VOPAGU-2260 file (C-alpha; in pm, 1 decimal, decimal comma):
REM VOPAGU-2260
SITE   aa  ch    i         X         Y         Z
SITE  MET   A    0   -4418,2    -814,4    5432,7
SITE  LYS   A    1   -4769,6    -720,5    5550,4
SITE  ALA   A    2   -4769,1    -412,3    5325,0
SITE  TRP   A    3   -4817,1    -648,0    5030,1
SITE  ASP   A    4   -5124,3    -832,2    5159,1
SITE  GLY   A    5   -5407,5    -824,2    4907,6
SITE  VAL   A    6   -5239,2    -591,4    4656,1
SITE  GLY   A    7   -5177,5    -831,6    4366,3
SITE  GLU   A    8   -5403,1    -659,5    4114,6
SITE  ALA   A    9   -5288,9    -307,4    4204,8
SITE  TYR   A   10   -4922,2    -407,2    4199,0
SITE  ALA   A   11   -4959,6    -580,2    3861,9
SITE  ALA   A   12   -5121,0    -265,0    3719,0
SITE  SER   A   13   -4846,7     -35,7    3847,0
SITE  TYR   A   14   -4511,6    -123,7    4000,9
SITE  ALA   A   15   -4468,7    -455,2    3821,8
SITE  ALA   A   16   -4361,6    -257,2    3515,5
SITE  LEU   A   17   -4104,7     -66,3    3720,4
SITE  CYS   A   18   -3955,5    -376,5    3882,7
SITE  ALA   A   19   -3923,3    -535,6    3538,6
SITE  GLY   A   20   -3649,5    -280,6    3469,1
SITE  THR   A   21   -3385,7    -516,2    3610,2
SITE  VAL   A   22   -3500,2    -836,9    3440,1
SITE  ASP   A   23   -3276,7    -814,8    3132,5
SITE  VAL   A   24   -2978,0    -724,9    3352,2
SITE  LEU   A   25   -3038,7   -1030,6    3569,3
SITE  ALA   A   26   -3079,9   -1254,7    3265,1
SITE  ALA   A   27   -2751,9   -1129,1    3118,0
SITE  ALA   A   28   -2572,9   -1178,2    3450,2
SITE  LEU   A   29   -2682,5   -1541,5    3478,0
SITE  GLY   A   30   -2595,9   -1627,9    3118,3
SITE  PRO   A   31   -2769,2   -1864,1    2875,8
SITE  ALA   A   32   -3025,4   -2107,0    3009,4
SITE  GLU   A   33   -2878,0   -2425,1    2861,0
SITE  GLY   A   34   -3147,7   -2629,8    3035,0
SITE  ARG   A   35   -3063,3   -2499,0    3381,2
SITE  SER   A   36   -3316,8   -2463,9    3662,6
SITE  LEU   A   37   -3411,6   -2131,6    3819,6
SITE  LEU   A   38   -3609,6   -2042,5    4130,0
SITE  ASP   A   39   -3772,2   -1697,7    4138,4
SITE  VAL   A   40   -3828,0   -1611,0    4505,5
SITE  GLY   A   41   -4090,7   -1346,8    4569,4
SITE  ALA   A   42   -4216,4   -1382,1    4214,1
SITE  GLY   A   43   -4501,1   -1132,0    4246,0
SITE  GLU   A   44   -4720,6   -1125,9    3936,2
SITE  GLY   A   45   -4485,9   -1367,8    3758,0
SITE  GLY   A   46   -4331,9   -1140,2    3497,6
SITE  LEU   A   47   -3967,9   -1219,3    3574,4
SITE  ALA   A   48   -4031,8   -1593,9    3599,2
SITE  ALA   A   49   -4216,5   -1591,9    3266,9
SITE  ARG   A   50   -3931,7   -1401,4    3102,2
SITE  PHE   A   51   -3674,4   -1656,4    3219,9
SITE  ALA   A   52   -3899,3   -1943,8    3114,2
SITE  GLY   A   53   -3917,6   -1787,0    2769,4
SITE  LEU   A   54   -3538,6   -1786,8    2758,7
SITE  GLY   A   55   -3532,5   -2163,2    2813,1
SITE  TRP   A   56   -3484,5   -2190,7    3189,7
SITE  ASN   A   57   -3668,7   -2458,3    3387,4
SITE  VAL   A   58   -3845,2   -2213,0    3618,1
SITE  THR   A   59   -4026,8   -2242,1    3947,5
SITE  ALA   A   60   -4192,6   -1925,7    4079,8
SITE  CYS   A   61   -4219,7   -1897,9    4457,4
SITE  GLU   A   62   -4474,8   -1647,4    4592,0
SITE  PRO   A   63   -4640,4   -1647,9    4938,4
SITE  GLU   A   64   -4904,5   -1378,4    4878,7
SITE  PRO   A   65   -5229,2   -1527,1    4738,8
SITE  THR   A   66   -5346,6   -1229,2    4532,6
SITE  MET   A   67   -5005,0   -1209,6    4365,3
SITE  ARG   A   68   -5025,3   -1580,8    4283,8
SITE  ALA   A   69   -5375,2   -1536,1    4144,5
SITE  VAL   A   70   -5254,1   -1268,9    3901,8
SITE  ALA   A   71   -4951,8   -1478,6    3806,7
SITE  HIS   A   72   -5169,4   -1783,2    3736,4
SITE  ARG   A   73   -5401,6   -1575,7    3520,4
SITE  ARG   A   74   -5127,7   -1400,3    3325,7
SITE  HIS   A   75   -4894,3   -1699,7    3292,5
SITE  PRO   A   76   -5108,9   -2016,0    3308,5
SITE  THR   A   77   -4823,9   -2249,2    3211,0
SITE  LEU   A   78   -4586,9   -2117,8    3478,2
SITE  ARG   A   79   -4511,0   -2339,2    3777,9
SITE  ILE   A   80   -4601,5   -2131,9    4083,7
SITE  ILE   A   81   -4584,9   -2255,1    4442,1
SITE  ASP   A   82   -4713,4   -2106,6    4766,6
SITE  SER   A   83   -4396,0   -2043,3    4961,6
SITE  GLY   A   84   -4146,7   -1773,5    5047,5
SITE  LEU   A   85   -3870,4   -1657,4    5273,8
SITE  PRO   A   86   -3736,1   -1712,7    5532,4
SITE  THR   A   87   -3768,7   -2088,4    5469,9
SITE  LEU   A   88   -3784,1   -2236,9    5120,5
SITE  PRO   A   89   -3910,5   -2594,0    5060,3
SITE  PHE   A   90   -3605,6   -2702,6    4859,9
SITE  ASP   A   91   -3304,3   -2917,0    4939,9
SITE  ASP   A   92   -2954,9   -2774,3    4968,2
SITE  ARG   A   93   -2808,6   -2678,0    4630,3
SITE  SER   A   94   -3108,8   -2822,1    4446,9
SITE  VAL   A   95   -3157,6   -2536,9    4195,9
SITE  ASP   A   96   -2895,4   -2403,8    3955,0
SITE  ALA   A   97   -2980,0   -2035,5    4006,8
SITE  VAL   A   98   -3196,1   -1840,0    4249,9
SITE  VAL   A   99   -3328,7   -1490,4    4179,4
SITE  ALA   A  100   -3479,8   -1244,8    4428,7
SITE  ASN   A  101   -3580,2    -921,0    4254,6
SITE  PHE   A  102   -3651,6    -644,0    4510,0
SITE  VAL   A  103   -3722,4    -896,1    4784,0
SITE  LEU   A  104   -3438,9    -864,0    5036,3
SITE  ASN   A  105   -3540,4    -502,8    5102,7
SITE  HIS   A  106   -3882,7    -626,2    5222,2
SITE  VAL   A  107   -3793,3    -903,7    5467,0
SITE  SER   A  108   -3748,4    -880,0    5841,8
SITE  SER   A  109   -3399,4   -1031,9    5837,1
SITE  PRO   A  110   -3213,6    -968,7    5508,6
SITE  ARG   A  111   -2907,3   -1172,8    5607,4
SITE  THR   A  112   -3114,6   -1473,5    5712,6
SITE  ALA   A  113   -3310,1   -1451,1    5386,5
SITE  ALA   A  114   -2994,7   -1416,0    5176,4
SITE  ARG   A  115   -2840,8   -1715,0    5353,1
SITE  GLU   A  116   -3147,9   -1920,3    5259,2
SITE  LEU   A  117   -3115,1   -1818,9    4893,1
SITE  GLY   A  118   -2753,7   -1932,4    4901,9
SITE  ARG   A  119   -2844,5   -2262,8    5066,0
SITE  VAL   A  120   -3075,6   -2358,4    4779,3
SITE  ALA   A  121   -2854,9   -2236,1    4492,9
SITE  ARG   A  122   -2611,0   -2475,7    4328,3
SITE  GLU   A  123   -2439,5   -2221,1    4101,8
SITE  ALA   A  124   -2557,1   -1862,8    4154,7
SITE  VAL   A  125   -2775,7   -1622,3    4348,1
SITE  ALA   A  126   -2887,8   -1296,7    4183,7
SITE  ALA   A  127   -3063,0   -1030,9    4391,0
SITE  THR   A  128   -3153,7    -664,0    4367,2
SITE  THR   A  129   -3238,3    -377,3    4597,8
SITE  TRP   A  130   -3317,6     -11,5    4546,9
SITE  THR   A  131   -3048,1     251,9    4573,9
SITE  ARG   A  132   -3287,6     516,6    4435,7
SITE  SER   A  133   -3639,0     396,9    4502,9
SITE  PRO   A  134   -3986,4     530,4    4416,1
SITE  SER   A  135   -4008,9     683,6    4764,2
SITE  TRP   A  136   -3866,7    1020,3    4649,6
SITE  PHE   A  137   -4173,9    1079,7    4432,2
SITE  TRP   A  138   -4414,5    1008,3    4716,7
SITE  ALA   A  139   -4215,3    1225,6    4957,4
SITE  GLU   A  140   -4274,7    1515,9    4719,4
SITE  VAL   A  141   -4646,1    1430,8    4702,0
SITE  VAL   A  142   -4672,5    1435,8    5082,3
SITE  GLU   A  143   -4480,1    1764,0    5105,3
SITE  ARG   A  144   -4702,7    1933,3    4848,0
SITE  ALA   A  145   -5008,5    1799,1    5031,2
SITE  GLY   A  146   -4889,4    1951,9    5357,8
SITE  LEU   A  147   -4904,9    1617,6    5533,4
SITE  ARG   A  148   -4665,6    1469,2    5784,8
SITE  PRO   A  149   -4411,9    1232,9    5622,9
SITE  SER   A  150   -4472,9     869,4    5701,1
SITE  ALA   A  151   -4213,2     719,7    5932,5
SITE  GLY   A  152   -4261,3     383,5    5762,7
SITE  GLU   A  153   -4131,3      59,1    5900,7
SITE  ARG   A  154   -3758,8      36,1    5961,9
SITE  LEU   A  155   -3555,1    -266,8    6050,6
SITE  PRO   A  156   -3369,2    -282,9    6380,7
SITE  ALA   A  157   -3014,6    -154,2    6343,3
SITE  GLU   A  158   -2867,1    -502,3    6376,8
SITE  GLU   A  159   -3081,6    -627,2    6085,7
SITE  ASP   A  160   -3061,7    -328,6    5851,6
SITE  PHE   A  161   -2797,9    -256,8    5587,0
SITE  ASP   A  162   -2673,8      50,3    5402,1
SITE  ARG   A  163   -2891,6      97,0    5093,4
SITE  THR   A  164   -2598,5     143,3    4856,7
SITE  ALA   A  165   -2424,0     -97,1    4621,6
SITE  ASP   A  166   -2139,2    -137,6    4872,6
SITE  GLY   A  167   -2382,8    -179,6    5160,9
SITE  PHE   A  168   -2578,5    -444,3    4973,6
SITE  ALA   A  169   -2258,2    -631,9    4890,2
SITE  ALA   A  170   -2141,8    -618,0    5251,4
SITE  MET   A  171   -2474,1    -754,5    5377,8
SITE  LEU   A  172   -2462,1   -1047,6    5134,8
SITE  VAL   A  173   -2104,0   -1128,9    5231,4
SITE  GLU   A  174   -2202,3   -1116,7    5599,8
SITE  ALA   A  175   -2479,3   -1363,9    5514,6
SITE  GLY   A  176   -2216,1   -1606,4    5388,3
SITE  LEU   A  177   -2271,1   -1576,2    5013,0
SITE  PRO   A  178   -1948,4   -1641,4    4819,6
SITE  ASP   A  179   -1785,7   -1435,8    4543,2
SITE  VAL   A  180   -2031,8   -1145,0    4552,4
SITE  ALA   A  181   -2015,1    -887,5    4272,7
SITE  VAL   A  182   -2246,8    -584,9    4272,9
SITE  SER   A  183   -2314,2    -329,0    4001,3
SITE  GLU   A  184   -2567,4     -47,7    3975,5
SITE  HIS   A  185   -2832,5     -24,7    3707,4
SITE  THR   A  186   -3012,4     303,0    3632,9
SITE  TRP   A  187   -3319,9     330,8    3414,1
SITE  THR   A  188   -3611,9     563,5    3352,3
SITE  TRP   A  189   -3959,8     428,3    3405,1
SITE  PRO   A  190   -4223,9     597,5    3186,0
SITE  ALA   A  191   -4489,7     575,9    3453,5
SITE  ASP   A  192   -4857,4     616,8    3375,3
SITE  PRO   A  193   -5002,8     859,6    3635,3
SITE  ASP   A  194   -5331,0     667,2    3639,3
SITE  ALA   A  195   -5142,4     346,3    3717,9
SITE  LEU   A  196   -4957,8     521,2    4000,4
SITE  TRP   A  197   -5287,2     628,8    4148,8
SITE  VAL   A  198   -5413,7     270,9    4123,2
SITE  SER   A  199   -5115,2     171,4    4337,9
SITE  VAL   A  200   -5212,3     427,4    4601,0
SITE  GLU   A  201   -5577,9     328,0    4622,0
SITE  GLY   A  202   -5475,7     -38,2    4607,4
SITE  GLY   A  203   -5256,0      -4,1    4915,4
SITE  VAL   A  204   -4926,0     -82,9    4742,3
SITE  ALA   A  205   -4602,9     -20,7    4936,3
SITE  GLY   A  206   -4539,5     275,4    5165,9
SITE  ALA   A  207   -4749,3     533,4    4981,1
SITE  GLY   A  208   -5047,5     302,0    4967,4
SITE  ALA   A  209   -5015,2     218,5    5336,0
SITE  GLN   A  210   -4994,1     586,3    5429,2
SITE  TYR   A  211   -5298,0     674,8    5215,9
SITE  ALA   A  212   -5500,1     394,5    5376,1
SITE  GLY   A  213   -5442,9     548,7    5717,6
SITE  LEU   A  214   -5556,5     900,7    5625,0
SITE  SER   A  215   -5887,4    1068,0    5697,5
SITE  SER   A  216   -6118,2    1164,6    5411,4
SITE  ALA   A  217   -5995,3    1526,0    5421,6
SITE  GLU   A  218   -5633,2    1415,2    5429,1
SITE  ARG   A  219   -5693,0    1185,1    5134,3
SITE  SER   A  220   -5822,8    1481,4    4936,4
SITE  ARG   A  221   -5504,6    1672,5    5020,0
SITE  PHE   A  222   -5294,2    1372,1    4923,6
SITE  ARG   A  223   -5471,2    1353,9    4587,8
SITE  ALA   A  224   -5415,3    1726,6    4531,2
SITE  GLY   A  225   -5047,3    1685,1    4616,1
SITE  PHE   A  226   -5029,4    1394,3    4375,5
SITE  GLU   A  227   -5181,1    1599,2    4092,5
SITE  GLU   A  228   -4938,2    1885,7    4158,7
SITE  THR   A  229   -4640,8    1648,8    4159,2
SITE  VAL   A  230   -4756,0    1481,2    3839,2
SITE  ALA   A  231   -4792,6    1820,2    3672,2
SITE  ALA   A  232   -4439,6    1915,5    3781,6
SITE  HIS   A  233   -4279,3    1602,6    3633,4
SITE  ARG   A  234   -4504,6    1498,2    3346,3
SITE  VAL   A  235   -4359,7    1482,0    2995,9
SITE  GLY   A  236   -4644,7    1433,3    2753,6
SITE  THR   A  237   -4867,1    1160,5    2891,8
SITE  VAL   A  238   -4611,8     989,9    3118,4
SITE  LEU   A  239   -4387,3    1054,0    3415,6
SITE  PRO   A  240   -4025,9     972,6    3323,2
SITE  LEU   A  241   -3906,0     867,8    3668,9
SITE  GLU   A  242   -3542,3     769,4    3714,3
SITE  HIS   A  243   -3465,6     474,1    3939,5
SITE  ARG   A  244   -3148,9     293,4    4038,5
SITE  ALA   A  245   -3088,2     -54,5    4173,4
SITE  ALA   A  246   -2795,6    -252,6    4306,2
SITE  VAL   A  247   -2772,6    -583,4    4119,2
SITE  ALA   A  248   -2576,6    -852,2    4303,5
SITE  VAL   A  249   -2460,0   -1189,2    4178,2
SITE  SER   A  250   -2299,3   -1451,6    4400,0
SITE  ARG   A  251   -2132,5   -1750,1    4231,5
SITE  ARG   A  252   -1996,7   -2073,1    4369,8
SITE  GLY   A  253   -1653,7   -2173,7    4249,3
């Protein structure tokens, strides 16, 4: 998860709003709080954890990256946030009613090991998401328009990877030992602010930010030109209405 080192502020100003697109779906899937406890693993800037706390859950946010925690503490000062993350969580077996991992299992080195750890801690349910249509399509167009070589990115070894579809996500979770897995797909349109997207690039967020950081000054100018062309091609008014799709999985114990 090195791509996320030091990007808390840039992430909070950009992709946090996109990743919030699954929060209501997750809340509906887990049902009413009724005093139950919830662990948000990979809590980022704390938006999901704060939303669940507002719904009456007894929430603990778990985030290993210090700049993410700093933003979360500032934005949500009453939220309980601890310095920890996958693959090993500092909780006893079945000690939390529900565990949520929103766009986390697609960023770990061993998704099955991580999913197994979520299931170990959860007493009732695990809810997790992954992209089936991610932001990467937008940045691929930027790179193409800029005339730059596409970034190979970091890929998992074949034995660790999984098919990035709803069925592939479900199969991976079942292989990890999670019981009674049900997966649905959720599609939404993110009205992205182009300025916020550029903040994510200069802030080093995700694959596009990592690629930009490795470019020469001349290549960065081309990347910026490609970005402006792509924005112009997709802009509606002042925003970019970008469609995204996620697999939303819920595993329940009988």
